[in-house]
C-alpha angles and dihedrals in degrees: 000000000000099000091228116130129173127014130316134182113224114197137184104224095218089057093056109099114259119226116206107225096173142334108321092354122113131176126197112198113217131199111259142177118286111286093020135097122206132184147158117234122200121190126187121231111283095017131132129201105264096236143011106283111222123199116198090171098032130252138233125204135181117202105227099176137005126002133300120208121207112181104311095336125098125207119196129204109296094041120131115204122193114195112196123229110282093027127130136191143165111218125205136176139207095190102037122253148210120205140175116224140177141172140175114266118246114256114226114241117247 
């Protein structure tokens, strides 16, 4: 017995369409649980996210490959970063990187 019940959606990450968000910066949007957003980001060596990334609801990322630079701090593969609600950042990389990220969706007022 496998212990799996119900449906699941297996994906190969490299087969998920890549969206270019800026020079050397790709995002692959992943299916996620209700109320969540999940993605893979890939950045080429020497690239910087094209804008300041703001997080009204917070954000969590796990560096899968390479190194992510935030300000003067460097985070190697295996690093988990928890950005609190209201935070912002603009990642860059010298080595290139791949990360997994997710955050709660904003709930519309009303």
